[in-house]
C-alpha positions as CSV (number, residue, x, y, z in Angstrom):
1,M,22.7,62.3,44.5
2,M,22.4,59.2,46.6
3,I,18.7,59.0,45.9
4,A,19.3,59.3,42.2
5,M,21.8,56.5,42.3
6,T,19.4,54.3,44.2
7,I,16.6,55.0,41.7
8,I,18.9,54.2,38.8
9,G,20.0,51.0,40.6
10,V,16.4,49.9,41.1
11,L,15.5,50.7,37.5
12,V,18.5,48.7,36.1
13,S,17.6,45.8,38.4
14,L,14.0,45.8,37.0
15,A,15.1,46.2,33.4
16,F,17.7,43.5,33.3
17,P,15.3,40.5,33.6
18,L,13.1,42.1,30.9
19,L,16.0,42.5,28.6
20,H,17.2,38.9,29.3
21,D,13.7,37.5,28.5
22,A,13.5,39.6,25.3
23,L,16.9,38.3,24.2
24,E,15.9,34.7,24.9
25,K,12.6,35.1,22.9
26,A,14.7,36.5,20.0
27,R,16.9,33.4,20.1
28,V,13.9,31.1,20.1
29,A,12.4,33.0,17.2
30,H,15.7,32.8,15.3
31,A,15.9,29.0,15.9
32,T,12.3,28.6,14.8
33,G,13.1,30.5,11.6
34,D,16.2,28.3,11.0
35,I,14.2,25.1,11.5
36,R,11.5,26.3,9.1
37,A,14.2,27.1,6.5
38,I,15.9,23.7,6.9
39,Q,12.5,22.0,6.6
40,V,11.8,23.8,3.3
41,D,15.2,22.6,2.0
42,I,14.4,19.0,3.2
43,D,11.0,19.2,1.5
44,S,12.5,20.5,-1.7
45,F,15.1,17.7,-1.7
46,E,12.3,15.1,-1.2
47,A,10.1,16.7,-3.8
48,N,12.9,16.4,-6.4
49,G,12.5,12.6,-6.1
50,M,15.6,12.0,-3.9
51,G,13.8,10.9,-0.8
52,L,14.7,12.4,2.5
53,P,18.3,13.4,2.9
54,L,20.4,11.1,5.1
55,S,22.0,14.1,6.8
56,L,21.9,17.9,6.7
57,A,25.1,17.8,4.7
58,E,23.1,16.6,1.7
59,I,21.1,19.9,1.6
60,G,24.1,22.1,2.5
61,R,23.2,22.6,6.1
62,D,25.9,20.5,7.8
63,G,27.3,22.2,10.9
64,M,24.6,24.9,11.0
65,E,24.5,26.1,14.6
66,D,21.5,27.3,16.6
67,P,21.6,30.7,18.5
68,W,23.1,28.9,21.5
69,G,26.1,27.5,19.6
70,A,25.0,23.9,19.2
71,D,24.4,22.1,15.9
72,Y,20.8,21.5,14.7
73,I,19.8,17.8,15.1
74,Y,18.3,15.9,12.2
75,L,17.1,12.4,12.6
76,N,15.9,10.6,9.4
77,F,13.8,7.6,10.5
78,G,14.3,5.8,7.2
79,R,10.6,4.9,7.1
80,D,7.2,6.3,8.1
81,V,6.8,5.4,11.8
82,C,3.2,6.5,11.8
83,L,2.2,3.9,9.2
84,S,4.2,1.0,10.7
85,R,5.5,0.5,14.1
86,R,7.3,-2.7,13.1
87,G,10.9,-2.7,14.1
88,G,10.1,-0.2,16.9
89,L,10.7,3.5,17.0
90,P,14.0,4.9,15.8
91,Q,16.4,5.6,18.7
92,G,16.1,9.2,19.8
93,A,12.7,9.8,18.1
94,R,11.0,12.8,19.8
95,M,7.8,12.0,21.7
96,D,4.9,13.8,23.3
97,R,3.7,13.3,26.9
98,F,1.9,10.1,25.8
99,M,5.1,8.7,24.4
100,V,3.8,9.0,20.9
101,P,6.2,10.1,18.1
102,V,5.6,13.8,17.2
103,N,6.8,13.3,13.6
104,C,6.3,10.4,11.1
105,T,9.4,10.6,8.9
106,Y,12.1,12.8,10.6
107,D,12.9,14.9,13.6
108,L,14.6,18.3,13.4
109,Y,15.4,20.4,16.4
110,S,17.7,22.5,18.5
111,V,18.7,21.4,22.0
112,G,17.9,24.9,23.2
113,K,19.5,27.1,25.9
114,D,20.6,24.3,28.2
115,G,22.3,22.4,25.5
116,S,20.8,19.1,26.6
117,T,17.7,17.1,25.6
118,Q,15.7,13.9,26.1
119,A,13.3,12.2,23.6
120,Q,10.1,13.0,25.5
121,F,9.1,16.7,25.4
122,T,7.9,16.8,29.0
123,A,11.3,15.8,30.4
124,P,13.0,18.8,32.0
125,P,16.1,18.9,29.7
126,A,13.8,18.9,26.6
127,K,11.4,21.7,27.6
128,D,13.7,24.5,26.2
129,D,14.3,22.6,22.9
130,V,13.1,24.3,19.7
131,V,11.4,21.5,17.8
132,R,9.6,20.5,14.6
133,A,6.5,18.5,15.5
134,N,3.2,17.4,13.8
135,D,5.3,16.8,10.6
136,G,6.1,20.5,10.4
137,G,2.7,21.8,11.6
138,Y,4.3,23.0,14.8
139,I,7.7,24.7,15.2
140,G,8.5,26.2,18.5
141,L,9.4,25.4,22.1
142,A,8.8,21.8,23.2
143,E,7.2,22.9,26.4
144,K,4.5,24.7,24.5
145,F,3.6,21.7,22.2
């Protein structure tokens, strides 16, 4: 009986990290899908001649939470920062490891599991963020961009 309990204990201790990792991957996938859906709504809003929305409220996505319970962050730059750097970068614009903006017109992201972030993807608080980069060409973990 004692041997059986020991074996069960070992199996549970081995299975728990795998379950935890699978749950975290599912949360990242959920956030990725949410960001993709929000991006479609933003693109539709813009395609209807209304420009980019000023906030997620304009597309009915205000207060939408990520799988970790934080609101999704949307930052409309108000101009194309890739065409003109005059006036500097918008405060909070997300950047790659070379300090280059990862999007030209807006950022959209989740602050991820730790609930904190920094503008540059390589900063430790930003690595678990689920981000939109390359103007929507990449949606996923910042650390994998």
